C-alpha positions in Angstrom: -134.9 134.3 58.3 -138.7 134.0 58.8 -138.9 131.9 55.6 -136.3 129.6 56.7 -137.7 129.1 60.1 -141.2 128.1 58.5 -139.6 125.8 56.1 -137.6 124.1 58.8 -140.7 123.8 60.9 -142.7 122.2 58.0 -139.7 119.9 57.2 -139.7 118.6 60.8 -143.5 118.1 60.4 -143.0 116.4 57.0 -140.0 114.2 58.5 -142.3 113.1 61.3 -145.3 111.9 59.2 -143.3 110.9 56.1 -144.9 107.5 55.9 -148.4 108.9 56.2 -147.8 111.8 53.8 -146.1 109.4 51.2 -148.7 106.9 51.3 -151.6 109.2 51.1 -149.9 111.2 48.3 -149.1 108.2 46.1 -152.6 106.4 46.3 -154.4 108.7 44.0 -151.8 108.7 41.1 -151.5 105.0 41.5 -155.3 104.6 41.1 -155.4 106.9 38.2 -152.6 105.1 36.3 -154.4 101.7 37.1 -157.9 103.0 36.1 -157.0 105.2 33.1 -154.0 103.3 32.0 -154.6 99.6 32.5 -158.4 100.2 32.2 -158.3 101.9 28.8 -155.3 99.8 27.7 -152.1 100.8 26.2 -153.1 100.3 22.7 -155.4 103.4 22.9 -153.8 106.3 20.8 -154.4 110.0 21.9 -152.8 112.9 19.9 -150.2 110.5 18.3 -149.2 108.7 21.4 -150.2 106.0 23.6 -152.6 107.0 26.4 -150.3 106.1 29.2 -147.9 108.5 27.9 -150.7 110.9 27.3 -152.2 110.8 30.8 -149.0 110.7 33.0 -148.2 114.4 32.4 -151.7 115.3 33.2 -151.5 113.2 36.5 -148.3 115.0 37.5 -150.0 118.5 37.0 -153.2 117.3 38.8 -151.3 115.8 41.8 -148.9 118.8 42.3 -152.1 121.0 42.2 -154.2 119.2 44.7 -151.2 118.5 47.1 -149.9 121.9 47.0 -153.3 123.4 47.6 -154.2 120.9 50.4 -150.8 121.0 52.1 -151.3 124.7 52.7 -154.9 125.2 53.1 -155.5 122.5 55.6 -152.6 123.4 57.7 -153.5 127.2 57.8 -157.1 126.3 58.2 -156.7 124.2 61.2 -154.2 126.4 62.9 -156.3 129.5 62.3 -159.8 128.3 63.0 -159.2 125.4 65.6 -155.9 125.6 67.3 -155.9 129.4 67.1 -152.0 129.1 66.8 -151.9 131.1 63.7 -152.9 134.4 65.5 -149.4 134.0 67.2 -147.7 134.7 63.8 -150.0 137.6 63.2 -149.4 139.2 66.5 -145.7 138.6 66.4 -143.2 141.0 64.7 -143.2 138.9 61.4 -143.1 140.5 58.2 -146.4 139.2 56.3 -144.8 138.9 53.0 -142.3 136.6 54.4 -144.7 134.6 56.4 -146.9 134.0 53.2 -143.8 133.1 51.2 -142.5 130.6 53.8 -146.0 128.9 54.0 -146.3 128.9 50.3 -142.8 127.6 49.5 -143.4 124.7 52.0 -146.6 123.7 50.0 -144.8 124.0 46.8 -142.1 121.6 47.9 -144.8 119.1 48.9 -146.0 119.4 45.5 -142.6 118.8 43.9 -142.2 115.7 46.2 -145.5 114.4 44.8 -144.3 114.9 41.2 -141.3 112.7 41.9 -143.6 110.0 43.3 -145.8 110.1 40.2 -142.6 109.7 38.1 -141.6 106.7 40.1 -145.2 105.3 39.8 -144.8 105.8 36.1 -141.6 104.0 35.9 -143.0 100.9 37.7 -145.5 100.8 35.0 -142.9 100.9 32.2 -143.6 104.6 31.4 -140.5 107.0 31.0 -141.1 110.5 31.4 -138.2 112.8 30.3 -137.4 115.5 32.8 -135.5 118.6 31.9 -135.2 122.1 33.5 -138.2 123.3 31.9 -140.3 120.3 33.2 -139.1 121.1 36.7 -139.7 124.8 36.3 -143.3 124.2 35.2 -143.9 121.7 38.0 -142.6 124.2 40.7 -144.6 127.1 39.4 -147.7 124.9 39.1 -147.1 123.8 42.8 -146.3 127.4 44.0 -149.4 129.1 42.4 -151.8 126.6 43.8 -150.0 126.7 47.2 -150.5 130.5 47.1 -154.1 129.9 46.1 -154.5 127.5 49.1 -152.9 130.1 51.5 -155.3 132.8 50.3 -158.3 130.6 50.5 -157.5 129.3 54.0 -157.3 132.9 55.2 -160.4 134.0 53.4 -163.1 131.5 54.8 -164.7 131.4 58.2 -165.3 127.7 58.6 -164.1 124.4 57.4 -167.2 123.9 55.4 -166.4 127.1 53.4 -163.1 125.4 52.4 -165.0 122.6 50.7 -166.6 125.2 48.4 -163.2 126.0 46.9 -162.5 122.4 46.2 -166.1 121.8 44.9 -166.4 124.8 42.5 -162.8 125.5 41.5 -160.4 122.7 42.2 -162.6 119.6 41.1 -163.7 121.2 37.9 -160.2 122.0 36.9 -159.1 118.6 37.7 -161.4 117.0 35.1 -161.8 119.8 32.5 -158.1 121.0 32.0 -157.0 118.1 29.7 -155.8 115.9 32.5 -157.4 112.8 31.2 -158.7 113.6 27.8 -157.8 115.8 24.7 -159.6 119.2 24.5 -159.6 119.0 20.8 -163.2 118.0 20.5 -164.7 120.5 22.9 -166.6 123.5 21.5 -164.3 126.2 20.7 -165.7 128.7 23.3 -165.3 126.3 26.0 -161.9 125.1 24.8 -160.6 128.8 24.7 -161.9 129.3 28.4 -160.3 126.1 29.6 -157.0 126.9 28.0 -156.5 130.1 30.2 -156.9 128.2 33.3 -153.6 127.6 35.2 -153.8 123.8 35.2 -154.3 123.8 31.6 -151.0 125.7 31.0 -149.2 123.2 33.3 -150.9 120.1 31.6 -150.3 121.2 28.1 -146.6 122.3 28.8 -145.6 119.0 30.5 -147.4 116.8 27.8 -145.6 118.8 24.9 -142.1 118.3 26.7 -142.9 114.5 27.2 -144.5 113.9 23.7 -142.9 116.5 21.4 -139.6 117.5 23.3 -140.5 121.3 23.3 -143.3 123.4 24.3 -144.7 127.0 24.1 -142.5 129.1 26.5 -145.6 131.3 27.0 -146.7 128.7 29.6 -144.0 129.7 31.9 -144.9 133.3 31.6 -148.6 132.6 32.3 -147.9 130.4 35.3 -145.4 133.1 36.6 -148.2 135.6 36.3 -150.6 133.4 38.1 -148.1 132.7 40.9 -147.6 136.6 41.6 -151.3 137.4 41.6 -152.1 134.5 44.0 -149.0 135.3 46.2 -150.1 139.2 46.4 -153.7 138.0 47.1 -152.2 135.9 50.0 -150.2 138.7 51.5 -153.4 141.0 51.1 -155.5 138.7 53.2 -152.7 138.3 55.7 -152.8 142.0 56.3 -156.5 141.9 56.4 -156.4 139.1 58.9 -154.0 141.2 61.1 -156.2 144.1 61.1 
């Protein structure tokens, strides 16, 4: 019941601010497609396909990551440090596991919404991205794990400025290094191996394989699931720490 209550509250928040949320969510993917798609040109070939087909799965992975992380971290950060309303959850007879799950699922659904927007932008530019069950599962797991990471991060910091460090030292490097905009084939082997174990790399590679090859390494789902469980457990742990 706690999970449904939180999801309903977030749905009302989303419904009330639908235009603002949609316009803010669609602007970055649109700029990415214009800059990296039109800017580089459709004649550029990367890994045996046009650059536009190569970059769209990366933009979907990147957009779901950023949206899910921000949707939860900003809301929890503001309610906890400024509005002080998050304390009411902690002092009420609410199961911390369900509280964390509700918040994280709300952020994950925001990420899924953005993935639909990116697919719509791609269609406008004449790029068709095939979507199957595996594609949806990977997008959801990517959204869930970064939503969980944002939840844990928001409960771990003591000021709004501390939250910027997560973006500067974790989110931004992953945005550019995890094969989102370029192939990792020419990177030094040690760097490539490290980048390939990052969660966004699993998502980007899997979505790209589905789009270009029609199949993917199913180990990606297993890896993303592990990341999701670890970040969820971390979020629950910091919730109990906050309670104490």
